[in-house]
C-alpha positions as a Python dict, from the first residue, in 0.01 Angstrom:
ca = {
    (1, 'M'): (0, 0, 0),
    (2, 'N'): (375, -16, 20),
    (3, 'A'): (541, -355, 3),
    (4, 'Q'): (896, -468, -25),
    (5, 'L'): (946, -750, -273),
    (6, 'I'): (1250, -959, -349),
    (7, 'L'): (1250, -1019, -722),
    (8, 'E'): (1491, -1210, -943),
    (9, 'D'): (1691, -957, -1144),
    (10, 'K'): (1686, -1167, -1459),
    (11, 'L'): (1311, -1218, -1436),
    (12, 'I'): (1223, -855, -1369),
    (13, 'N'): (1460, -729, -1641),
    (14, 'Q'): (1305, -967, -1894),
    (15, 'A'): (956, -857, -1791),
    (16, 'M'): (1053, -490, -1825),
    (17, 'R'): (1186, -553, -2177),
    (18, 'I'): (878, -749, -2284),
    (19, 'T'): (621, -509, -2139),
    (20, 'G'): (805, -186, -2209),
    (21, 'K'): (767, -86, -1845),
    (22, 'N'): (1049, 120, -1696),
    (23, 'T'): (1049, 13, -1332),
    (24, 'P'): (988, -304, -1134),
    (25, 'Q'): (688, -135, -971),
    (26, 'E'): (530, -71, -1312),
    (27, 'V'): (588, -436, -1410),
    (28, 'V'): (431, -571, -1090),
    (29, 'T'): (131, -338, -1119),
    (30, 'F'): (85, -434, -1485),
    (31, 'A'): (109, -806, -1402),
    (32, 'L'): (-143, -782, -1118),
    (33, 'K'): (-393, -594, -1335),
    (34, 'K'): (-347, -850, -1614),
    (35, 'L'): (-402, -1137, -1369),
    (36, 'L'): (-722, -985, -1233),
    (37, 'F'): (-854, -908, -1581),
    (38, 'Q'): (-791, -1265, -1697),
    (39, 'K'): (-958, -1406, -1387),
    (40, 'D'): (-1266, -1191, -1449),
    (41, 'S'): (-1272, -1284, -1817),
    (42, 'L'): (-1253, -1656, -1738),
    (43, 'S'): (-1525, -1641, -1474),
    (44, 'Q'): (-1756, -1450, -1710),
    (45, 'A'): (-1700, -1708, -1982),
    (46, 'F'): (-1778, -2002, -1752),
    (47, 'G'): (-2065, -2206, -1895),
    (48, 'K'): (-2103, -1998, -2210),
    (49, 'Y'): (-1909, -2223, -2446),
    (50, 'P'): (-2024, -2579, -2504),
    (51, 'W'): (-1763, -2850, -2486),
    (52, 'E'): (-1788, -3161, -2699),
    (53, 'G'): (-1569, -3455, -2632),
    (54, 'D'): (-1535, -3789, -2463),
    (55, 'L'): (-1384, -3738, -2120),
    (56, 'D'): (-1358, -4111, -2052),
    (57, 'A'): (-1160, -4159, -2374),
    (58, 'M'): (-933, -3871, -2284),
    (59, 'R'): (-872, -4015, -1939),
    (60, 'S'): (-791, -4360, -2075),
    (61, 'D'): (-530, -4202, -2302),
    (62, 'I'): (-328, -4073, -2004),
    (63, 'K'): (7, -4242, -1972),
    (64, 'H'): (59, -4363, -1618),
    (65, 'V'): (398, -4299, -1462),
    (66, 'S'): (517, -4538, -1196),
    (67, 'S'): (684, -4385, -891),
}
């Protein structure tokens, strides 16, 4: 699929430096694959790790901000 994207120069240049990718297309492809992998990893982990805590206590600790 061909798509035309408008990307922020600063953002894409930083991503190319960090990832070592040479083109914006490589960066976008890398990012999409990473996103899909993380989504799959999270969905596979769902329900496998027990959580211990007091949700009511955590909720009461939230600082309320008035509008």
